[in-house]
C-alpha positions as CSV (number, residue, x, y, z in Angstrom):
1,G,30.5,3.4,-8.2
2,I,30.0,2.6,-11.9
3,K,26.6,4.1,-11.4
4,A,28.5,7.4,-10.7
5,I,30.5,7.5,-14.2
6,I,28.2,5.5,-16.7
7,G,27.1,7.8,-19.8
8,K,29.6,10.5,-18.9
9,K,32.5,12.4,-20.6
10,F,35.8,11.8,-18.8
11,H,36.4,15.6,-18.5
12,S,32.8,16.3,-16.8
13,E,32.7,17.8,-13.1
14,L,31.2,14.8,-11.8
15,V,33.8,12.3,-13.3
16,Q,36.4,14.6,-12.4
17,K,35.1,14.7,-8.7
18,E,34.8,11.0,-8.7
19,I,38.2,10.5,-9.5
20,E,39.2,12.0,-6.5
21,K,37.1,9.6,-4.5
22,V,37.7,6.2,-5.7
23,A,40.5,3.8,-5.5
24,Y,40.5,2.8,-9.1
25,R,42.3,4.7,-12.0
26,M,40.2,6.2,-14.9
27,T,41.8,7.2,-18.1
28,D,40.7,9.5,-21.0
29,V,39.7,7.4,-24.0
30,A,38.7,9.8,-26.7
31,G,36.9,12.0,-24.3
32,K,35.1,9.0,-22.7
33,V,36.0,7.3,-19.4
34,G,38.2,4.3,-19.5
35,L,38.8,1.9,-16.7
36,P,42.3,0.2,-16.8
37,V,41.8,-3.6,-15.5
38,M,44.3,-6.6,-15.4
39,Y,42.8,-9.4,-17.2
40,N,45.2,-12.5,-17.7
41,D,48.3,-10.7,-16.8
42,E,47.3,-8.2,-19.3
43,E,45.9,-4.5,-18.7
44,L,42.8,-4.0,-20.6
45,T,40.8,-0.8,-20.7
46,I,37.1,-1.3,-20.6
47,T,34.2,1.2,-20.5
48,P,31.7,1.9,-17.8
49,E,29.1,0.2,-20.0
50,K,31.2,-3.0,-20.1
51,A,31.6,-2.9,-16.4
52,M,28.1,-2.5,-15.7
53,S,27.0,-5.3,-18.1
54,M,29.5,-7.4,-16.2
55,L,27.5,-6.6,-13.1
56,L,24.2,-7.2,-14.8
57,K,25.3,-10.4,-16.3
58,R,26.1,-11.6,-12.7
59,M,22.7,-10.5,-11.5
60,Q,21.1,-12.3,-14.2
61,G,22.9,-15.4,-13.3
62,I,21.5,-15.0,-9.6
63,A,18.2,-14.4,-10.9
64,E,18.3,-17.6,-13.2
65,E,19.6,-19.7,-10.2
66,D,16.6,-18.4,-8.0
67,Q,14.2,-18.8,-10.4
68,K,15.4,-22.2,-11.8
69,A,14.7,-20.6,-15.5
70,P,16.4,-18.3,-18.1
71,V,16.2,-14.6,-17.3
72,T,16.3,-12.6,-20.6
73,D,13.4,-9.8,-20.2
74,V,14.2,-7.3,-17.4
75,V,13.0,-4.1,-16.0
76,L,15.9,-1.9,-14.8
77,A,15.6,0.7,-12.2
78,V,17.7,3.9,-12.7
79,P,18.2,7.1,-10.2
80,T,15.6,9.5,-11.1
81,Y,18.3,11.9,-11.7
82,F,19.8,9.9,-14.6
83,T,20.3,12.1,-17.9
84,D,19.2,10.7,-21.3
85,A,22.7,9.9,-22.0
86,E,23.0,7.9,-18.5
87,R,19.8,6.1,-19.4
88,Q,21.3,4.9,-23.2
89,A,24.3,3.9,-21.4
90,M,22.2,1.4,-19.1
91,L,20.5,0.3,-21.9
92,D,23.7,-0.2,-23.8
93,A,25.2,-2.2,-21.0
94,A,22.0,-4.6,-21.1
95,N,22.5,-4.9,-24.8
96,I,26.0,-6.2,-24.3
97,V,25.0,-9.0,-22.3
98,G,22.0,-9.9,-24.2
99,L,19.2,-8.9,-22.1
100,N,15.9,-7.3,-23.4
101,V,15.1,-4.2,-21.3
102,L,11.4,-3.9,-21.2
103,R,11.4,-0.8,-19.7
104,L,13.8,1.8,-17.4
105,M,12.0,2.8,-14.5
106,N,12.9,5.3,-11.7
107,D,14.3,3.9,-8.6
108,S,11.9,5.5,-6.5
109,T,9.1,4.4,-8.2
110,A,10.4,0.8,-8.6
111,A,10.6,0.9,-4.5
112,A,7.0,2.3,-4.4
113,L,5.7,-0.3,-6.7
114,S,7.3,-3.2,-4.7
115,Y,5.7,-1.8,-1.5
116,G,2.2,-1.3,-3.1
117,I,2.3,-4.7,-4.4
118,Y,3.0,-6.6,-1.3
119,K,0.8,-4.1,1.0
120,T,-2.8,-5.5,0.6
121,D,-4.6,-3.7,3.3
122,M,-4.6,-0.1,1.5
123,P,-8.0,1.8,1.7
124,A,-9.9,2.0,-1.3
125,D,-11.4,5.1,-0.6
126,K,-8.7,7.3,0.9
127,P,-5.1,7.8,-0.3
128,T,-2.2,6.7,2.1
129,Y,0.9,8.8,1.7
130,V,4.3,7.1,2.2
131,A,7.6,8.5,1.9
132,F,10.4,6.4,0.6
133,V,13.9,7.8,1.7
134,D,17.1,6.1,0.1
135,V,20.7,6.9,1.2
136,G,23.1,5.2,-1.1
137,A,26.7,4.9,-1.1
138,M,26.8,7.8,-3.4
139,D,23.4,9.6,-3.4
140,S,20.2,10.4,-1.7
141,S,16.9,10.5,-2.8
142,V,13.1,11.1,-1.1
143,S,10.1,10.3,-2.9
144,V,6.3,10.5,-1.6
145,V,3.9,8.5,-3.0
146,S,0.1,8.3,-2.8
147,F,-1.3,4.9,-2.6
148,V,-5.1,4.2,-3.5
149,K,-5.9,0.2,-3.6
150,G,-4.7,-0.7,-7.0
151,K,-3.0,2.8,-8.2
152,L,0.2,4.9,-6.9
153,T,1.1,8.2,-7.8
154,V,4.6,9.7,-7.3
155,L,3.6,13.0,-5.8
156,A,7.2,14.3,-5.5
157,T,10.8,13.1,-5.7
158,T,14.1,15.1,-4.9
159,C,17.8,13.8,-4.9
160,D,21.3,14.9,-4.3
161,R,23.5,12.7,-6.6
162,N,26.4,14.0,-4.6
163,L,25.4,13.1,-1.1
164,G,25.7,9.7,0.4
165,G,26.8,7.2,2.9
166,R,30.4,7.5,1.6
167,D,30.1,11.3,2.4
168,F,29.5,10.3,6.1
169,D,32.2,8.1,6.4
170,E,34.5,10.7,4.9
171,I,33.3,13.2,7.6
172,L,33.5,10.9,10.5
173,A,37.1,9.7,9.3
174,R,38.2,13.3,9.3
175,H,36.8,14.0,12.4
176,F,38.2,11.2,14.3
177,A,41.8,11.8,12.7
178,A,41.7,15.4,13.8
179,E,40.9,14.0,17.5
């Protein structure tokens, strides 16, 4: 759930809504979000950027284990709706663990690029249109992309940063609880 709070002020509407939905505490630290955690039997308060940096560090370790080589240069995919502050917070998180971010890329563009790289039967003379639908835990997005051999163009993207699988779970839980 760190993606939902990174780069935001504690008193923002989005953070206040998130506080109601999560099982962990958030505190106001000079207007920013603080996450109290237990470490070596002591409570520390970390920032969402620090929490994200820990996740990125673990992902770096997984990539290095898989590739049998050091990984320092990365491209990070972020939601298309991320603001400049949220994008900067992701860069800060990567910097904390020494990752060199070559580029921040919209996650829908990253998915389309991955699809296009491995799809070798694209026609060279007419476009192929593909819709990418992503219903995550906390958000949903749809992008329509045009492919012509060797080239992709994102034609349209829309998202709802407040509708995801977690919301469907909540609706189902309320429905069955009422029964």
